[in-house]
C-alpha positions as CSV (number, residue, x, y, z in Angstrom):
1,M,7.6,29.5,69.9
2,T,6.5,29.5,73.5
3,S,9.1,27.2,75.0
4,I,10.7,23.8,74.5
5,F,9.7,22.1,77.7
6,S,11.6,23.0,80.8
7,K,12.7,20.7,83.6
8,S,15.1,21.8,86.2
9,C,17.3,18.7,86.4
10,L,17.6,17.1,82.9
11,P,18.6,18.8,79.7
12,L,17.9,16.4,76.8
13,L,14.1,16.0,76.7
14,F,12.2,13.5,74.8
15,L,8.5,13.3,75.0
16,A,6.3,11.2,72.8
17,A,2.9,9.6,72.7
18,C,1.9,6.2,71.4
19,G,0.6,6.1,67.8
20,G,1.2,2.8,66.0
21,T,1.4,-0.9,66.1
22,T,4.8,-1.7,64.4
23,A,8.3,-1.2,65.6
24,T,9.1,0.8,62.4
25,V,10.5,4.3,63.1
26,P,8.0,6.8,61.7
27,E,9.3,8.9,58.7
28,I,10.1,12.5,59.0
29,T,7.3,14.2,57.1
30,G,8.8,17.7,56.5
31,L,6.7,19.8,58.8
32,S,7.0,23.5,58.4
33,V,8.5,25.8,61.0
34,G,5.0,26.8,62.1
35,E,3.8,23.2,62.3
36,L,6.9,22.3,64.4
37,N,6.2,25.2,66.7
38,D,2.6,24.1,67.0
39,R,3.8,20.6,68.0
40,V,6.0,22.0,70.7
41,D,3.0,24.0,72.1
42,A,0.6,21.0,72.0
43,L,3.1,18.6,73.7
44,E,3.9,21.1,76.3
45,A,0.2,21.7,77.1
46,K,-0.3,17.9,77.4
47,Y,2.7,16.8,79.4
48,Q,4.5,19.7,81.0
49,A,2.9,19.3,84.5
50,D,3.9,15.6,84.6
51,I,7.5,16.4,83.4
52,N,7.9,19.1,86.1
53,S,6.7,16.8,88.8
54,A,8.5,13.7,87.5
55,N,5.2,11.9,87.4
56,F,6.3,9.0,85.2
57,D,4.7,5.6,84.7
58,G,5.7,2.7,86.9
59,P,6.4,-0.9,85.6
60,G,2.7,-1.9,85.9
61,D,1.7,1.0,83.6
62,L,3.7,-0.3,80.6
63,P,2.8,-3.0,78.1
64,L,4.7,-6.2,78.6
65,A,4.8,-6.9,74.8
66,G,4.1,-5.2,71.5
67,T,5.4,-2.1,69.9
68,A,4.5,1.6,69.5
69,Q,5.4,4.5,67.3
70,Y,6.0,8.0,68.7
71,R,6.2,11.4,66.8
72,G,7.4,14.8,67.9
73,I,10.3,17.3,68.1
74,M,13.9,17.5,69.1
75,A,15.7,20.7,70.0
76,V,19.5,21.2,70.3
77,G,20.7,24.4,72.0
78,D,23.0,26.2,74.3
79,P,23.4,25.1,77.9
80,G,20.2,26.2,79.8
81,L,17.8,25.1,77.1
82,I,16.0,22.8,79.5
83,N,16.1,25.2,82.5
84,N,15.1,28.3,80.6
85,P,14.0,27.4,77.0
86,S,12.5,30.7,76.0
87,A,15.9,32.4,76.7
88,V,18.0,30.0,74.6
89,D,18.3,29.7,70.8
90,A,17.9,26.2,69.4
91,L,17.9,24.0,66.4
92,V,14.4,22.4,66.3
93,G,13.6,19.3,64.2
94,E,11.0,16.6,63.7
95,L,11.3,13.3,65.6
96,G,10.1,9.8,65.0
97,M,10.6,7.0,67.6
98,A,9.7,3.3,67.8
99,V,9.5,1.3,71.0
100,N,9.5,-2.5,71.1
101,F,8.2,-3.3,74.6
102,S,8.7,-7.1,74.0
103,E,12.5,-6.6,73.4
104,G,12.8,-3.5,75.7
105,E,14.4,-1.4,73.0
106,L,13.8,2.1,71.5
107,A,15.1,3.6,68.2
108,G,14.4,6.9,66.4
109,T,15.6,9.7,64.2
110,A,15.3,13.5,64.2
111,G,15.6,15.5,61.0
112,N,14.1,18.5,59.2
113,F,15.8,20.9,61.6
114,Y,15.5,24.7,61.5
115,D,17.3,27.5,63.4
116,S,15.0,29.2,65.9
117,T,16.9,32.5,65.5
118,N,16.2,32.9,61.8
119,G,13.9,30.1,60.7
120,L,16.4,28.8,58.2
121,G,16.7,25.1,57.5
122,V,19.5,23.0,59.0
123,D,20.8,19.8,57.3
124,G,21.6,16.6,59.1
125,S,19.9,14.2,61.5
126,V,20.3,12.8,65.0
127,G,19.7,9.1,65.8
128,V,18.3,8.0,69.2
129,T,18.7,4.4,70.6
130,G,17.9,3.1,74.0
131,N,16.8,0.3,76.3
132,I,13.8,0.1,78.7
133,R,15.0,-0.7,82.3
134,S,13.1,-2.9,84.8
135,N,11.8,0.2,86.7
136,A,10.0,1.5,83.5
137,T,12.6,4.1,82.8
138,W,14.8,4.1,79.7
139,A,18.4,5.1,78.9
140,G,20.2,5.5,75.6
141,N,22.2,7.8,73.3
142,A,21.4,10.6,70.8
143,S,24.0,11.2,68.2
144,G,24.4,12.8,64.7
145,V,25.7,15.8,62.8
146,L,23.7,19.0,62.1
147,T,25.0,21.4,59.5
148,G,24.0,25.0,58.9
149,N,26.6,27.5,59.7
150,G,29.3,24.8,60.1
151,D,29.0,21.3,61.6
152,F,27.5,20.6,65.0
153,N,28.2,17.1,66.4
154,V,25.5,15.8,68.8
155,D,26.6,13.0,71.1
156,V,24.8,12.8,74.4
157,D,23.6,10.1,76.8
158,V,19.9,10.3,77.6
159,E,17.5,8.9,80.2
160,G,13.9,9.3,81.1
161,G,10.6,7.6,81.6
162,F,7.1,7.0,80.1
163,L,4.0,9.1,80.6
164,G,0.3,8.5,80.4
165,G,0.3,4.7,80.4
166,A,3.0,4.7,77.7
167,D,1.1,7.3,75.7
168,G,4.2,9.4,76.0
169,L,7.9,9.0,76.8
170,Y,10.5,11.4,78.0
171,A,14.2,11.5,78.4
172,D,17.0,14.0,78.7
173,G,20.8,14.4,79.0
174,R,23.5,17.0,79.1
175,A,26.7,17.3,77.0
176,P,29.6,19.8,77.4
177,G,28.5,23.0,75.6
178,Y,24.9,22.2,74.7
179,D,21.5,20.8,75.8
180,V,19.1,18.7,73.8
181,V,15.3,18.5,74.0
182,L,13.0,15.9,72.4
183,A,9.2,15.7,72.4
184,A,6.5,13.7,70.5
185,D,3.0,12.2,70.4
């Protein structure tokens, strides 16, 4: 895997692109390790420059009503994952998010995780909830339990913005002892 998106300030990263018309959270489809790595690379190529420059959409760029679905990845790793992702081991999983622009709410789930150090599957899931703020940013929480070699409890506040006229969205947050990265389109 090339990297898991780097941003110097914010360690939970969520990036997604618009892909549907209902507020239903997309299902986790069971992508392979290779397919998840390909998704990371594709999303990074599409959005990394905007993330690095904090080039997010303003309020006039977002729909005032309607819903959208977003698909991508989430990574949970040691502190430093966001700042230097290629140097940090991570648990990488598949992410589905839904945004209701009419209600200003977001919800999603990440599952189908694997360990980047050995490619082995990791059980569990992480839920994401949030609210769109008046300045077109969003804030929320990511929480859940991942089990592989013991239980790993994820519970972190996240915040971010939208990209590409709401084609994508991004957020991050930091918790004691770990960073989390999310990405999708």
